[in-house]
PAMIZA-673872 format. One record per residue: residue number from 1; residue in three letters; x, y, z of N, C-alpha, C in turn. Coordinates in steps of 0.02 Angstrom, whole numbers. Layout:
// PAMIZA-673872
NUM;ALA;X;Y;Z;X;Y;Z;X;Y;Z
...
//
This chain:
// PAMIZA-673872
1;MET;-3166;1363;-3032;-3147;1421;-2992;-3188;1480;-3018
2;THR;-3225;1516;-2972;-3270;1569;-2992;-3241;1636;-2978
3;GLY;-3268;1685;-3013;-3250;1754;-3001;-3183;1773;-3028
4;GLY;-3148;1725;-3061;-3084;1741;-3091;-3029;1757;-3043
5;SER;-3041;1744;-2977;-2988;1759;-2927;-2954;1696;-2906
6;ARG;-2893;1703;-2887;-2854;1646;-2864;-2851;1647;-2787
7;PRO;-2852;1588;-2758;-2847;1587;-2684;-2778;1612;-2662
8;THR;-2779;1646;-2606;-2715;1671;-2578;-2673;1612;-2556
9;PRO;-2612;1607;-2584;-2571;1548;-2565;-2551;1550;-2492
10;ARG;-2552;1491;-2461;-2530;1486;-2390;-2454;1487;-2387
11;PRO;-2428;1520;-2336;-2354;1521;-2330;-2328;1451;-2318
12;ALA;-2273;1437;-2349;-2243;1371;-2340;-2221;1361;-2267
13;LEU;-2234;1302;-2242;-2215;1286;-2173;-2141;1269;-2171
14;ARG;-2107;1299;-2125;-2036;1285;-2116;-2025;1252;-2049
15;PRO;-1980;1205;-2047;-1968;1173;-1982;-1938;1222;-1932
16;THR;-1961;1216;-1871;-1933;1259;-1818;-1861;1241;-1806
17;PRO;-1816;1289;-1810;-1745;1271;-1801;-1732;1245;-1731
18;ARG;-1693;1193;-1727;-1674;1164;-1662;-1620;1208;-1631
19;PRO;-1623;1218;-1565;-1570;1258;-1533;-1503;1223;-1541
20;VAL;-1454;1263;-1554;-1387;1235;-1563;-1346;1251;-1501
21;ARG;-1320;1199;-1469;-1278;1210;-1411;-1211;1237;-1433
22;PRO;-1186;1288;-1399;-1121;1314;-1419;-1067;1262;-1409
23;ARG;-1021;1260;-1455;-966;1213;-1450;-923;1230;-1391
24;ALA;-904;1180;-1354;-862;1192;-1295;-797;1223;-1316
25;SER;-775;1271;-1276;-710;1302;-1289;-655;1254;-1272
26;SER;-594;1272;-1291;-538;1227;-1277;-528;1220;-1202
27;ARG;-543;1273;-1164;-536;1268;-1092;-586;1219;-1063
28;ALA;-650;1226;-1085;-700;1179;-1060;-683;1109;-1080
29;GLY;-658;1101;-1141;-638;1034;-1163;-583;1006;-1120
30;ALA;-538;1050;-1098;-484;1027;-1054;-512;1005;-987
31;GLY;-563;1043;-963;-593;1022;-900;-627;955;-906
32;ARG;-657;942;-966;-689;877;-976;-637;822;-977
33;THR;-579;837;-1007;-526;788;-1010;-502;770;-940
34;ALA;-498;822;-897;-477;808;-829;-528;764;-795
35;GLY;-591;778;-810;-656;754;-793;-668;701;-742
36;ARG;-703;651;-767;-736;606;-720;-686;565;-680
37;GLY;-630;547;-710;-581;507;-673;-555;543;-612
38;ALA;-536;607;-621;-510;645;-565;-564;656;-513
39;ALA;-625;672;-535;-680;683;-487;-693;620;-448
40;ALA;-693;563;-482;-706;499;-447;-652;486;-396
41;LEU;-590;501;-413;-535;491;-365;-547;530;-301
42;VAL;-565;593;-309;-575;635;-250;-634;612;-209
43;VAL;-690;598;-242;-750;577;-205;-737;511;-169
44;LEU;-707;463;-203;-693;398;-171;-645;406;-113
45;ALA;-596;450;-121;-548;461;-67;-583;491;-6
46;LEU;-629;537;-17;-665;566;39;-707;514;74
47;VAL;-740;471;36;-782;420;66;-739;371;106
48;ALA;-683;350;76;-640;301;109;-603;331;167
49;GLY;-577;391;158;-535;421;209;-574;453;265
50;CYS;-632;479;251;-670;515;301;-737;482;315
51;GLY;-747;423;291;-811;389;302;-823;374;375
52;GLY;-886;375;393;-904;359;462;-891;415;510
53;THR;-877;475;485;-865;531;529;-927;575;531
54;SER;-931;614;584;-987;661;590;-960;728;612
55;PRO;-994;783;594;-966;848;611;-970;862;685
56;GLY;-916;888;712;-914;907;782;-941;977;790
57;PRO;-941;1003;852;-970;1069;864;-934;1124;827
58;THR;-869;1116;810;-832;1168;776;-831;1157;701
59;GLY;-864;1104;676;-863;1089;605;-808;1040;587
60;THR;-765;1021;634;-713;973;619;-741;903;625
61;PRO;-731;859;576;-759;792;579;-732;753;638
62;LEU;-774;714;670;-752;672;725;-738;602;701
63;ALA;-680;577;716;-662;509;696;-696;459;741
64;SER;-699;396;718;-734;345;756;-694;322;816
65;GLY;-629;335;817;-587;315;872;-537;369;887
66;SER;-503;364;944;-455;414;964;-385;386;956
67;PRO;-342;417;915;-276;388;904;-232;390;965
68;GLY;-247;434;1013;-205;439;1071;-219;386;1124
69;GLY;-274;348;1114;-287;292;1158;-324;310;1222
70;SER;-353;371;1227;-387;388;1289;-457;360;1291
71;GLY;-484;339;1233;-551;310;1231;-605;361;1236
72;ALA;-589;426;1229;-640;477;1237;-694;471;1184
73;ALA;-676;453;1122;-726;452;1069;-775;395;1078
74;SER;-757;341;1112;-801;284;1120;-846;290;1181
75;GLY;-835;342;1222;-876;351;1281;-843;323;1343
76;ASP;-791;283;1337;-755;256;1395;-694;299;1407
77;ARG;-700;346;1453;-646;394;1463;-584;363;1492
78;GLY;-592;312;1535;-533;278;1562;-492;326;1605
79;PRO;-427;313;1609;-384;357;1649;-377;425;1617
80;ARG;-359;474;1656;-350;541;1630;-294;541;1579
81;PRO;-302;577;1524;-250;576;1473;-186;609;1496
82;THR;-131;584;1470;-66;615;1483;-64;682;1448
83;ALA;-38;732;1482;-35;798;1452;15;799;1394
84;TRP;-5;831;1340;40;839;1283;85;899;1296
85;PRO;141;902;1260;179;965;1260;135;1021;1232
86;GLY;144;1080;1258;102;1136;1238;104;1150;1163
87;ASN;163;1144;1133;167;1156;1061;127;1106;1021
88;ALA;122;1044;1045;83;994;1010;9;1012;1010
89;VAL;-15;1039;1066;-84;1062;1069;-96;1117;1018
90;LEU;-51;1166;1017;-59;1221;970;-56;1197;897
91;GLY;-11;1150;884;-5;1124;816;-67;1088;793
92;ILE;-95;1046;836;-155;1009;817;-214;1056;809
93;GLU;-219;1106;852;-275;1154;845;-270;1191;778
94;ALA;-210;1211;758;-203;1246;694;-218;1200;636
95;LEU;-195;1138;639;-208;1090;585;-283;1073;581
96;GLY;-315;1069;640;-386;1055;640;-427;1111;611
97;ALA;-408;1174;626;-443;1231;598;-435;1233;522
98;ALA;-374;1218;498;-361;1218;426;-396;1161;391
99;ASP;-408;1106;427;-441;1048;396;-510;1066;369
100;VAL;-545;1110;404;-612;1130;380;-606;1164;312
101;GLU;-556;1208;305;-547;1244;242;-522;1197;186
102;ILE;-479;1150;205;-454;1103;154;-512;1061;127
103;ARG;-556;1039;171;-613;999;149;-660;1039;104
104;LYS;-667;1104;117;-706;1146;72;-673;1149;4
105;GLY;-607;1155;4;-571;1156;-60;-579;1091;-98
106;ILE;-577;1035;-62;-587;970;-94;-657;966;-125
107;ASN;-707;989;-89;-775;987;-115;-782;1031;-177
108;ASP;-752;1091;-175;-756;1136;-232;-720;1106;-293
109;PHE;-662;1078;-281;-624;1049;-337;-663;991;-368
110;SER;-689;947;-326;-727;890;-351;-788;912;-390
111;ALA;-824;961;-363;-884;987;-398;-865;1021;-463
112;GLY;-809;1057;-463;-788;1092;-523;-769;1044;-578
113;VAL;-734;990;-560;-715;940;-610;-777;906;-637
114;ALA;-823;887;-593;-883;852;-615;-926;895;-661
115;ALA;-929;961;-647;-970;1006;-687;-931;1038;-744
116;GLU;-868;1020;-752;-825;1051;-803;-825;1127;-795
117;ASP;-822;1149;-732;-824;1220;-716;-754;1243;-697
118;LEU;-718;1272;-744;-649;1292;-731;-644;1348;-680
119;ALA;-694;1391;-676;-692;1444;-627;-694;1415;-556
120;LEU;-735;1365;-546;-739;1333;-480;-676;1294;-465
121;MET;-648;1260;-515;-586;1224;-506;-529;1273;-487
122;ARG;-528;1331;-520;-476;1379;-505;-483;1407;-435
123;ARG;-545;1420;-415;-557;1445;-347;-532;1395;-295
124;ALA;-546;1331;-307;-522;1279;-261;-446;1277;-260
125;ALA;-416;1280;-320;-343;1278;-324;-312;1338;-289
126;ASP;-343;1396;-295;-317;1456;-264;-316;1449;-188
127;GLY;-369;1420;-160;-371;1411;-88;-322;1357;-63
128;LEU;-315;1304;-102;-272;1248;-82;-198;1261;-93
129;ALA;-182;1311;-134;-112;1324;-151;-72;1346;-90
130;GLY;-105;1372;-39;-69;1398;19;-64;1351;79
131;VAL;-83;1288;70;-84;1244;129;-14;1228;155
132;ASP;38;1243;116;105;1229;140;125;1275;198
133;VAL;86;1328;211;100;1370;269;88;1332;334
134;LEU;55;1274;330;42;1234;390;101;1192;411
135;LEU;153;1189;370;209;1144;385;242;1157;453
136;PRO;249;1219;476;278;1228;544;239;1192;598
137;ASN;174;1181;587;135;1145;637;152;1070;639
138;THR;179;1044;585;201;974;587;263;968;632
139;ASP;304;1020;635;360;1020;681;336;1024;753
140;ARG;282;1060;765;256;1066;833;229;999;858
141;ILE;194;963;816;165;901;841;216;844;843
142;GLU;270;851;805;320;798;803;356;789;870
143;ILE;354;839;912;388;832;977;351;783;1022
144;PHE;288;766;1006;250;717;1044;254;651;1006
145;PRO;291;601;1031;305;540;993;244;507;960
146;PRO;186;500;994;129;467;960;106;504;896
147;MET;124;567;890;101;605;832;153;606;775
148;ARG;210;576;785;262;580;734;241;550;667
149;PRO;206;492;665;184;467;599;138;515;563
150;LEU;93;547;600;48;596;570;88;655;542
151;ALA;136;678;582;177;735;559;214;718;495
152;ALA;240;657;491;279;638;431;233;635;369
153;ARG;173;609;377;128;603;320;104;672;297
154;LEU;89;716;345;68;783;326;125;821;293
155;ARG;186;809;316;244;843;287;253;823;214
156;ASP;231;764;197;235;741;127;177;769;85
157;VAL;116;765;112;58;778;70;42;852;63
158;LEU;56;893;113;38;964;108;76;999;52
159;PRO;142;988;44;175;1019;-13;149;993;-80
160;GLU;130;929;-82;103;902;-145;39;937;-164
161;ILE;-4;950;-115;-66;986;-129;-51;1056;-154
162;SER;-5;1090;-119;12;1159;-139;39;1163;-209
163;GLU;87;1119;-225;119;1122;-290;71;1105;-347
164;ALA;30;1053;-337;-19;1035;-389;-70;1090;-398
165;SER;-91;1122;-344;-140;1177;-348;-112;1236;-386
166;ARG;-49;1252;-374;-18;1308;-411;-12;1292;-485
167;ARG;6;1230;-500;11;1211;-571;-57;1214;-605
168;LEU;-109;1191;-570;-176;1193;-599;-198;1266;-609
169;ARG;-186;1308;-561;-205;1378;-567;-171;1411;-626
170;ALA;-106;1398;-633;-68;1427;-689;-93;1400;-756
171;ALA;-109;1336;-759;-132;1306;-821;-200;1335;-842
172;ILE;-245;1344;-793;-310;1373;-809;-302;1444;-834
173;ASP;-260;1483;-801;-249;1553;-821;-220;1557;-892
174;ALA;-178;1508;-910;-146;1508;-976;-189;1475;-1029
175;GLY;-246;1445;-1010;-286;1409;-1058;-251;1348;-1086
176;ASP;-209;1318;-1045;-168;1260;-1066;-207;1196;-1052
177;GLY;-242;1170;-1103;-284;1111;-1094;-246;1051;-1067
178;PRO;-191;1029;-1099;-154;972;-1073;-128;984;-1002
179;GLY;-107;1047;-989;-83;1063;-922;-138;1058;-870
180;ILE;-198;1079;-888;-255;1074;-842;-269;1001;-826
181;SER;-269;960;-877;-282;888;-867;-230;857;-821
182;THR;-166;871;-835;-112;841;-794;-115;865;-723
183;ALA;-121;931;-714;-122;959;-646;-183;937;-607
184;SER;-240;928;-641;-300;904;-606;-289;834;-579
185;GLY;-258;791;-619;-244;723;-596;-196;723;-537
186;GLU;-145;767;-540;-96;771;-485;-129;796;-421
187;LEU;-173;846;-429;-207;872;-369;-254;820;-340
188;ALA;-289;784;-383;-334;731;-359;-295;679;-319
189;GLU;-236;661;-344;-195;611;-309;-172;638;-242
190;ALA;-151;702;-240;-128;731;-177;-185;736;-126
191;LEU;-244;753;-149;-301;758;-105;-323;689;-80
192;THR;-312;639;-120;-325;570;-98;-280;554;-38
193;GLY;-216;574;-43;-171;562;12;-192;598;75
194;TYR;-218;659;67;-242;695;126;-303;662;156
195;ALA;-349;640;114;-410;607;139;-393;544;179
196;GLU;-338;512;162;-319;451;199;-293;467;269
197;VAL;-262;525;277;-233;542;342;-281;584;385
198;GLN;-333;611;354;-377;657;390;-413;626;450
199;PRO;-436;564;448;-470;537;507;-424;535;569
200;GLU;-359;520;559;-313;520;616;-306;590;644
201;LEU;-300;639;600;-297;709;623;-360;727;662
202;ALA;-418;707;636;-481;723;669;-484;693;739
203;GLY;-457;632;747;-456;601;813;-416;641;863
204;TRP;-357;665;841;-316;706;886;-350;773;901
205;VAL;-387;800;853;-423;862;865;-473;853;921
206;ILE;-507;796;923;-553;782;978;-517;786;1045
207;GLU;-460;753;1049;-423;751;1113;-395;819;1131
208;SER;-383;861;1082;-352;925;1097;-397;969;1140
209;VAL;-463;956;1139;-508;995;1181;-492;985;1255
210;GLU;-483;922;1274;-465;907;1343;-394;930;1358
211;GLN;-350;924;1310;-281;946;1320;-277;1021;1331
212;ARG;-319;1058;1298;-322;1131;1310;-341;1145;1382
213;ARG;-389;1106;1409;-408;1117;1479;-350;1102;1526
214;LEU;-313;1049;1510;-255;1032;1552;-203;1087;1551
215;LEU;-194;1118;1494;-145;1173;1490;-165;1233;1531
216;LEU;-230;1245;1535;-255;1305;1569;-260;1296;1644
217;ARG;-250;1235;1668;-255;1223;1740;-191;1243;1776
//
């Protein structure tokens, strides 16, 4: 070594720190617990209950067949349909309009569970909590005998959706992990029940267009 000088030491190399993902909060963990099972239930129910449908001009899914037997959905109109009681027409129209919003809530809930997004789950629950206001419409359609089975099933499932949604909303607000998990499963089950009855409702919605014309004549 010449000149009596020492070489400048090189700074020691340090490993680049790896980014640390924040630990999930208890609420997010609760959403994960609710997680994939509930999301799978909802998605499978939608595929099974609403499969083979396509959106109509108003956004209401069209079923593959018509429950009233007029054959309108298959293209064979056949004889002119029997006129429904006026209240049945009004009831089906209201239920059909609400169906669009219920399906949005189902999509939001399913997406929220899959993404462990409690804000999205709560928004879905908030919208679905009020579906029991539709119950008077089940009384309207019940006066038409062919619609009585549909009325009975909706009378069962709509309160179940409302109650489970309210419990989920309250659990999320309270940060109650076990409550979120339980309420999510209950809501998924209630929405499965709705998905099973929805194609029949959609078929009656198709026929209600012609029934509205008959009322106005």
